[in-house]
VOGU-3710 file (C-alpha; in Angstrom, 3 decimals, decimal comma):
1> mndieialga> -35,455/85,131/-6,970  -37,466/82,357/-5,949  -38,362/79,197/-7,798  -41,896/80,505/-9,091  -40,577/83,897/-10,437  -37,597/81,739/-12,206  -40,303/79,923/-13,606  -42,689/82,425/-14,793  -39,691/84,115/-16,551  -39,045/81,205/-18,592
11> klrkitdlvk> -39,278/80,880/-22,420  -41,490/78,249/-23,032  -41,782/76,727/-26,436  -45,086/74,961/-27,739  -44,796/71,446/-26,631  -46,218/70,330/-29,569  -43,351/71,917/-31,593  -40,895/70,955/-28,961  -41,988/67,136/-29,077  -42,165/67,050/-32,885
21> ekfpilgehl> -38,328/68,524/-32,722  -36,946/66,191/-30,517  -39,278/63,123/-30,376  -40,641/63,337/-33,846  -42,259/59,597/-33,470  -44,415/61,088/-30,449  -45,337/64,021/-32,588  -48,367/63,138/-34,765  -50,435/61,700/-31,573  -50,509/63,982/-29,247
31> epygqykakl> -53,027/65,517/-27,123  -52,483/69,424/-25,879  -53,710/71,073/-22,622  -53,142/74,214/-23,878  -49,709/75,637/-25,179  -47,346/73,722/-22,940  -48,709/70,927/-21,664  -50,055/67,678/-23,683  -50,911/63,478/-23,406  -49,634/60,852/-25,366
41> sfkslknign> -52,272/59,132/-27,179  -52,587/55,629/-27,331  -52,324/55,501/-30,739  -48,600/57,137/-30,370  -47,758/54,667/-27,637  -48,686/51,647/-30,048  -46,859/53,353/-32,596  -43,662/53,570/-30,632  -43,102/50,135/-30,543  -41,495/47,144/-27,808
51> srngklilvs> -38,094/47,828/-28,077  -36,064/49,321/-24,924  -32,959/50,887/-26,093  -32,273/53,450/-23,556  -30,451/53,359/-19,966  -32,335/53,756/-16,825  -30,935/55,991/-14,506  -32,911/56,362/-11,023  -32,253/59,499/-8,346  -32,741/58,580/-5,037
61> amsptpageg> -31,573/60,703/-1,781  -30,527/59,815/1,408  -32,712/60,173/4,406  -34,723/63,550/4,138  -34,428/66,336/6,611  -35,841/69,498/7,082  -32,900/71,281/5,114  -34,266/69,482/1,889  -31,882/67,503/0,002  -32,842/68,801/-3,967
71> ktttvvglgd> -33,471/65,104/-5,203  -36,376/66,267/-8,248  -34,299/69,355/-8,861  -31,319/66,618/-9,380  -32,840/64,680/-11,716  -34,048/67,804/-14,120  -30,346/69,581/-13,439  -28,940/66,076/-14,805  -31,152/65,190/-17,682  -30,834/68,627/-18,829
81> alnkigkkti> -27,050/68,262/-18,181  -26,916/64,821/-20,775  -28,970/66,794/-23,065  -26,346/69,078/-23,238  -23,218/66,760/-23,829  -25,298/65,196/-26,693  -26,941/62,660/-24,860  -31,094/61,910/-26,062  -32,258/62,028/-22,622  -35,694/62,338/-21,261
91> mclrepslgp> -37,339/62,884/-17,592  -39,802/60,761/-15,856  -41,325/62,369/-12,694  -44,448/61,761/-10,240  -47,120/64,691/-10,235  -47,378/66,794/-7,169  -50,251/66,167/-4,511  -51,949/69,356/-3,541  -51,568/68,543/0,120  -47,840/69,008/0,355
101> cfgmkggatg> -48,163/72,121/-2,196  -50,725/73,634/0,515  -49,370/71,951/3,484  -45,201/71,893/3,817  -43,522/69,551/1,842  -43,883/71,797/-1,287  -43,795/70,854/-4,873  -42,544/68,171/-7,273  -41,087/70,316/-9,775  -37,728/71,273/-8,910
111> ggysqvvpme> -36,076/74,265/-8,235  -34,181/77,214/-9,200  -32,956/77,060/-12,556  -33,609/72,899/-12,912  -37,107/72,707/-12,988  -39,987/71,418/-15,356  -42,559/74,370/-16,237  -44,783/75,382/-16,295  -44,417/74,749/-12,874  -47,718/76,703/-11,267
121> dinlhftgdf> -50,084/74,232/-13,194  -48,115/70,964/-12,788  -47,746/71,882/-9,035  -51,739/72,868/-8,606  -54,265/70,978/-11,168  -52,118/69,985/-14,134  -54,117/67,847/-16,241  -56,696/66,711/-13,974  -55,252/63,052/-13,179  -55,442/63,373/-9,358
131> havslahnll> -59,124/64,403/-9,419  -59,727/61,229/-12,088  -58,190/59,196/-9,211  -59,944/60,826/-6,626  -63,307/60,715/-8,086  -62,824/56,938/-9,491  -61,812/55,906/-5,825  -64,990/57,696/-4,213  -67,171/56,547/-6,667  -66,219/53,094/-5,999
141> salldnhihq> -67,209/54,075/-2,036  -70,594/55,495/-3,164  -71,460/52,354/-5,020  -70,556/50,147/-2,574  -72,590/52,113/0,309  -75,618/52,107/-2,243  -75,768/48,479/-2,980  -75,838/47,716/0,772  -78,807/50,407/1,107  -80,478/48,945/-1,711
151> gnqlnfdlrr> -80,469/45,803/-0,235  -76,933/44,076/-0,052  -77,671/41,467/-2,307  -73,494/40,181/-1,922  -73,965/40,296/1,854  -71,561/42,461/2,770  -70,390/42,599/6,520  -70,628/46,229/7,470  -67,727/45,575/9,938  -65,366/44,346/7,020
161> iiwnrvvdln> -65,757/47,085/4,546  -62,071/48,064/3,786  -62,558/50,147/0,964  -62,040/53,946/2,232  -62,351/57,467/0,957  -59,769/59,767/-0,744  -59,187/63,587/-1,100  -56,118/65,114/-2,234  -55,600/67,599/0,736  -53,979/67,299/4,423
171> dralrkitvg> -56,469/66,982/6,501  -56,188/65,552/10,056  -59,869/65,577/10,885  -61,054/62,915/7,963  -58,694/60,364/9,569  -61,278/58,880/11,457  -65,253/59,491/10,347  -68,480/57,756/11,046  -70,744/57,700/7,768  -74,311/56,713/7,153
181> lggvsngypr> -75,703/59,094/10,339  -79,154/60,763/9,820  -82,044/57,703/9,495  -83,109/55,536/7,033  -82,802/57,415/3,927  -79,215/58,139/4,661  -77,691/54,159/4,578  -76,258/52,057/7,336  -74,097/54,190/10,060  -70,417/52,892/9,800
191> edrfeivvas> -67,008/53,884/10,416  -65,123/55,143/7,587  -61,774/57,231/6,756  -60,292/58,923/4,657  -56,770/58,675/3,153  -54,911/61,226/0,766  -54,977/60,293/-2,805  -51,491/59,449/-3,362  -52,352/56,872/-0,766  -55,026/55,707/-3,128
201> eimailclsk> -54,832/52,098/-4,363  -56,519/53,345/-7,579  -53,462/55,881/-8,003  -51,058/52,820/-7,629  -52,648/50,485/-10,190  -52,798/53,427/-12,394  -49,103/53,586/-11,832  -48,806/50,142/-12,427  -50,921/49,124/-15,283  -49,517/49,206/-18,886
211> sleelknrlg> -52,751/49,558/-21,318  -56,203/50,308/-20,664  -56,977/46,401/-20,733  -54,879/46,008/-17,729  -56,111/49,181/-15,487  -59,814/47,967/-16,332  -59,067/44,125/-15,186  -56,927/45,476/-11,982  -59,724/47,742/-11,224  -62,245/44,991/-10,906
221> eitvgysrqk> -59,751/42,970/-9,143  -59,858/45,413/-5,846  -61,067/43,819/-2,735  -63,300/46,288/-1,056  -65,139/43,928/1,711  -65,982/40,649/3,132  -69,099/39,003/3,207  -70,664/37,631/6,383  -68,942/34,614/5,717  -65,708/36,508/5,314
231> kpiqakdlnv> -64,891/35,798/1,639  -63,605/38,746/-0,236  -66,069/41,028/-2,382  -64,229/42,873/-5,173  -65,301/45,716/-7,505  -66,276/43,784/-10,400  -68,723/42,095/-8,227  -70,148/45,242/-8,130  -69,656/45,460/-11,329  -68,258/49,149/-11,419
241> hgalavilkd> -64,758/48,707/-12,996  -65,947/49,860/-16,536  -67,295/53,029/-14,827  -64,240/53,593/-13,132  -61,923/52,768/-16,052  -63,863/55,330/-18,069  -63,139/58,101/-15,122  -59,557/57,403/-16,021  -59,382/56,685/-19,537  -57,494/59,886/-20,059
251> aikpnlvqtl> -55,651/60,032/-16,744  -53,726/56,688/-17,905  -52,231/58,623/-20,926  -48,756/60,073/-19,801  -48,153/64,026/-19,871  -45,378/65,968/-21,365  -44,407/69,308/-20,669  -40,540/70,783/-20,616  -37,699/72,069/-18,739  -36,605/75,566/-18,198
261> ennialihgg> -33,665/74,678/-21,011  -36,720/73,157/-23,426  -36,130/69,311/-23,048  -38,859/66,892/-22,493  -40,149/65,663/-19,065  -42,776/62,796/-18,908  -44,850/63,408/-15,498  -47,110/60,551/-14,634  -48,632/59,409/-11,329  -47,710/60,672/-7,927
271> pfaniahgcn> -47,657/57,928/-4,887  -45,788/58,997/-2,330  -42,982/56,594/-0,831  -43,371/56,608/2,640  -46,953/55,390/2,473  -47,409/53,969/-1,406  -44,694/52,610/-3,659  -43,391/56,223/-4,874  -42,495/55,580/-8,353  -44,160/57,388/-11,464
281> sviatsvglk> -46,367/55,396/-13,994  -44,773/52,231/-15,870  -46,297/53,817/-18,865  -44,260/56,646/-18,933  -40,948/55,137/-18,188  -41,375/52,301/-20,676  -41,963/55,615/-23,482  -38,888/57,130/-22,275  -36,780/53,950/-22,451  -38,176/53,353/-26,246
291> iadyvvteag> -37,524/56,714/-27,396  -34,545/57,708/-25,573  -30,440/57,177/-25,086  -31,228/57,865/-21,137  -33,877/58,046/-18,914  -33,639/60,138/-15,859  -35,915/59,236/-13,080  -37,024/59,312/-9,489  -38,217/57,639/-6,311  -39,924/59,090/-3,388
301> fgadlgaekf> -37,298/60,164/-0,670  -34,278/57,751/0,276  -33,071/54,417/-0,944  -34,478/52,833/2,182  -37,978/53,371/1,149  -38,619/54,793/-2,668  -35,619/53,286/-4,018  -36,477/49,500/-2,529  -39,851/49,904/-3,731  -38,532/51,111/-7,331
311> vdikcrkgdf> -36,903/47,877/-7,135  -38,855/45,325/-5,568  -42,422/46,591/-6,712  -42,079/48,777/-10,081  -38,678/47,045/-11,602  -40,769/43,772/-10,971  -43,848/44,962/-12,462  -42,568/46,740/-15,294  -39,469/44,412/-16,165  -37,139/47,313/-15,571
321> spalvvivat> -33,176/47,343/-14,515  -31,384/50,453/-14,135  -28,070/51,265/-14,942  -26,980/53,352/-12,044  -28,187/55,192/-9,152  -27,391/58,981/-8,348  -27,800/59,144/-4,151  -28,629/62,757/-3,522  -26,810/64,665/-0,426  -26,026/68,037/1,066
331> lraikyhgga> -23,564/68,271/3,739  -26,039/70,508/5,586  -28,349/67,193/5,210  -25,259/64,912/6,627  -24,713/67,447/9,889  -28,515/67,190/10,635  -27,995/63,546/10,470  -25,155/63,586/12,774  -26,828/65,366/15,555  -25,726/69,502/14,488
341> nkdalskkdl> -29,054/71,992/15,343  -31,078/72,786/12,292  -30,456/76,610/12,953  -26,257/75,377/12,642  -26,462/74,018/9,548  -24,789/76,326/7,585  -21,328/76,717/9,767  -18,399/74,756/9,356  -18,869/71,625/11,361  -16,349/68,915/10,757
351> ehlekgipnl> -17,508/66,687/13,619  -21,118/66,209/12,928  -20,486/66,160/9,455  -18,333/62,950/10,307  -20,989/61,705/12,364  -24,009/62,269/9,999  -21,698/60,121/7,361  -22,955/56,782/8,024  -26,771/57,937/7,071  -24,946/58,308/3,461
361> erhlnnvrnh> -23,234/55,065/3,922  -25,988/53,161/4,714  -28,002/54,393/1,478  -24,392/53,491/-0,693  -24,569/49,879/1,136  -28,024/49,375/-0,125  -27,978/50,366/-3,754  -24,491/48,696/-4,273  -24,913/45,530/-1,814  -28,288/44,947/-2,101
371> fglpcvvaln> -29,668/46,085/-5,003  -26,402/45,446/-6,792  -26,213/48,576/-8,885  -23,362/50,884/-9,129  -24,135/54,497/-7,626  -22,482/57,996/-7,775  -23,300/60,791/-5,118  -24,719/64,065/-6,118  -23,296/67,007/-3,654  -25,649/69,819/-3,840
381> qfnsdtdeei> -23,566/72,964/-3,219  -24,590/75,626/-1,147  -22,758/78,851/-0,713  -22,098/78,188/3,120  -20,277/74,659/1,899  -16,345/74,799/2,539  -13,523/72,998/0,676  -12,489/71,867/3,704  -15,599/69,585/4,321  -16,000/68,647/0,769
391> lflkskighh> -12,392/67,234/0,740  -13,356/65,668/4,098  -16,785/64,071/2,893  -14,937/62,582/-0,577  -12,089/61,069/1,753  -14,489/59,461/3,602  -16,616/58,230/1,193  -13,551/57,361/-1,038  -12,912/53,684/0,097  -16,283/53,149/-1,203
401> gvpvvvcnhw> -15,216/53,635/-4,316  -18,230/55,925/-5,146  -17,511/59,255/-6,827  -18,995/62,062/-5,270  -19,897/65,156/-7,408  -20,365/68,436/-6,655  -23,480/69,714/-8,363  -24,692/73,228/-8,305  -27,873/72,856/-11,033  -30,056/74,736/-8,896
411> sqgsqgaldl> -27,986/78,006/-9,494  -26,565/77,281/-13,204  -28,851/74,867/-14,712  -27,526/72,336/-16,621  -23,885/73,657/-16,434  -24,062/73,097/-12,739  -24,505/69,231/-13,214  -22,259/68,589/-16,161  -19,398/66,843/-14,007  -22,147/64,282/-12,864
421> artavniids> -23,421/63,431/-16,337  -20,030/62,858/-17,359  -19,579/60,873/-14,257  -22,742/59,271/-15,182  -22,371/58,093/-18,528  -18,775/56,891/-17,547  -19,658/54,312/-15,017  -22,770/53,191/-16,818  -20,048/52,725/-20,174  -17,725/51,315/-18,100
431> tqtnfkfvyq> -19,625/49,192/-15,345  -21,779/45,900/-15,451  -24,590/45,933/-12,965  -25,404/42,795/-10,852  -28,682/43,586/-10,191  -31,223/42,360/-7,891  -34,475/42,437/-5,973  -34,266/42,553/-1,813  -36,623/39,667/-1,742  -37,578/36,120/-3,911
441> endslwkkit> -40,888/36,114/-5,243  -41,246/32,806/-3,585  -40,345/34,158/-0,201  -43,151/34,360/2,260  -44,830/37,746/2,869  -43,126/37,094/6,466  -40,031/36,702/5,311  -40,066/39,400/2,413  -40,780/41,956/5,374  -38,083/40,545/7,280
451> kvatkiygas> -35,519/40,898/4,960  -36,503/44,235/3,831  -36,444/45,328/7,913  -33,146/43,413/8,307  -31,285/44,411/4,649  -32,201/47,854/4,401  -33,146/49,380/7,818  -30,877/47,465/9,926  -33,291/46,240/12,036  -32,566/43,392/14,705
461> evvadtkirs> -36,297/41,886/13,762  -40,111/42,360/13,012  -42,858/42,054/15,319  -46,749/42,313/15,368  -48,892/40,799/17,418  -51,070/37,526/16,646  -53,771/39,081/14,661  -51,755/40,776/12,780  -49,447/37,642/12,029  -52,743/35,612/11,614
471> kiqqyedqgf> -54,080/37,851/8,855  -50,453/37,979/7,162  -50,698/34,071/7,073  -54,223/33,943/5,869  -53,207/35,896/3,102  -50,323/33,668/2,261  -52,736/30,280/2,507  -55,342/32,595/-0,042  -52,460/32,719/-2,796  -51,209/35,925/-2,124
481> ghypvciakt> -47,670/34,948/-1,154  -46,474/35,995/-4,204  -46,991/39,579/-4,139  -44,146/42,311/-3,072  -44,516/44,065/0,315  -45,030/47,663/0,148  -43,833/48,959/3,780  -45,129/52,097/4,957  -43,346/53,925/7,702  -41,343/57,544/8,420
491> qysfstdpll> -39,309/58,692/5,661  -36,998/60,105/8,276  -35,481/57,845/9,497  -33,949/53,917/9,226  -36,381/52,839/11,944  -39,846/53,628/12,843  -38,826/56,734/15,305  -38,819/59,916/12,812  -36,111/61,315/15,543  -33,795/58,439/15,616
501> kgapsghvlp> -31,315/59,836/12,919  -28,149/59,048/11,456  -27,796/55,157/10,737  -29,188/53,374/13,629  -28,978/49,304/13,961  -30,388/46,879/16,087  -34,017/48,473/16,011  -37,042/46,363/15,668  -39,850/47,234/13,074  -43,074/46,980/14,740
511> ikdvrlntga> -46,229/46,331/12,329  -49,271/48,192/12,878  -51,419/47,010/10,527  -51,696/45,199/6,801  -53,767/45,960/4,242  -54,316/43,513/0,887  -54,127/45,498/-2,421  -55,388/43,066/-4,845  -56,098/45,261/-7,610  -51,941/46,776/-7,527
521> eflvvicgdv> -50,872/43,538/-6,446  -48,927/44,076/-2,930  -49,417/43,811/0,662  -49,377/47,336/2,205  -47,289/46,966/5,911  -48,151/49,767/8,163  -45,039/50,408/10,561  -44,967/52,635/13,423  -47,044/55,730/13,761  -46,853/56,846/10,053
531> ltmpglpntp> -50,109/58,468/8,675  -51,799/57,956/5,604  -53,782/61,149/5,859  -51,233/63,844/6,860  -51,952/66,894/8,886  -50,856/70,420/7,522  -48,260/71,975/9,857  -48,692/75,338/12,136  -48,074/78,064/9,322  -49,134/76,078/6,057
541> nahqidldqe> -47,980/77,314/2,338  -50,998/77,739/1,838  -51,279/81,301/3,606  -48,661/82,627/1,302  -49,845/81,520/-1,883  -52,131/84,240/-3,812  -52,875/85,835/-7,350  -51,583/89,238/-8,170  -53,119/91,674/-10,329  -52,478/90,185/-13,068
551> gqvrglf> -53,571/87,053/-12,181  -50,023/85,618/-11,878  -50,000/83,002/-9,194  -47,399/84,076/-6,203  -45,805/82,492/-3,096  -45,684/78,885/-4,843  -42,523/78,181/-3,136
//
């Protein structure tokens, strides 16, 4: 059976009954969305208190490949397995974007027998959080243009408007547009662009805010453009941040769903890690740490992108400290990074396996030496994997002191991740962490970018033209030098070349643009040819998605 067939066959429990049973402190103030989804009310959030007792487990992965590694599936499998061995565990995941759902990446609810459900609801509209982010973002765009049309009292320079528009779809035709055409009644013509919703600064603000008050304040701090005197103009200058907060008042509340094994998962926020900070909300993770013994969460893509931003942005903002990092890998992905042809990944191939191991080792090195955290490799097993290949990988990784645990949670659910769960608990109980950031807050912005590039990506240097260097220095001079950096680059390689597989070293990190997010409080650094509005593939997933005669969704993964 495929993922959706397994999900549709699940025996779900009413979410209100399940939460009251497993986490009574949350049960009184749930806001149900139907029978199987709910949000946490603010009363519930206040009643939880401030103490944090849970241990945080971060699930990351090696550099992604077309073969897929199963990171979200591992979060769910590990969370279910920890619950099965008697550890009170909650999972914290990101919400899926409709762009990839109808495009090519797939959903974000796990797979096989390690899924969160109802998967078709979660992968499509869920509780409307993404729609709220999209509406708030585009309302700010509309109010900005209306202000200019009505007289431009703030003296906007039309050449220096930096606030764009968003849509939760992959649509390459919207990457560069012109607005305001059609005469005087339609405003002033100017260039604009669309980005996908997950790249919106408002999405980042939603995920990093700890309260409604902080959300409103951060929304007011968004820089939308500059005056003719080159002074920044913010959303609060337009007096619109209150309206934006109203739109987001429900979206900021974490969502509760369940796994196929009826364990609780919090799914909230959905930024991509290649173009945004790639982590679920600070609120959801904080709730999990207050009510559970273990919290299993994810960061997007590999330890060079998602995990680095989790450490340097989310852990700073949320005051988190992971107890363990799980690096998800497959033999197929390792062979791919060793140069094996995509169509031959199921064949026994020790040569390409050995050549691809440095990619996994680079991620392990990042976690252990640059983040100061213990880790374990979760090897998702396929039927084509041979014992000889598995033993070979274990022998090669052995000198790192990192265990490699074979997992079968896709096909077996929690039963297939019990070894991983026991290993995780043993490591956490027996290991002292030496958690550290890749860069310090008082480092210059350029130094922060350079440290990430050289330490995490293996680059030799960072390059940018004079205009971009001047822009970065200008932000430094304006008092934003303490901001963390959010580097946007391809997820498929440590370099900015998606075709450069393995663990390249000595390459150059070229900066194409920088964007200051004064509401989210970080500097977005766009490198290489990464796109903030993806396009659709030759055969999009949308071609296979349909409804059957009973109204059930089919073809959704």
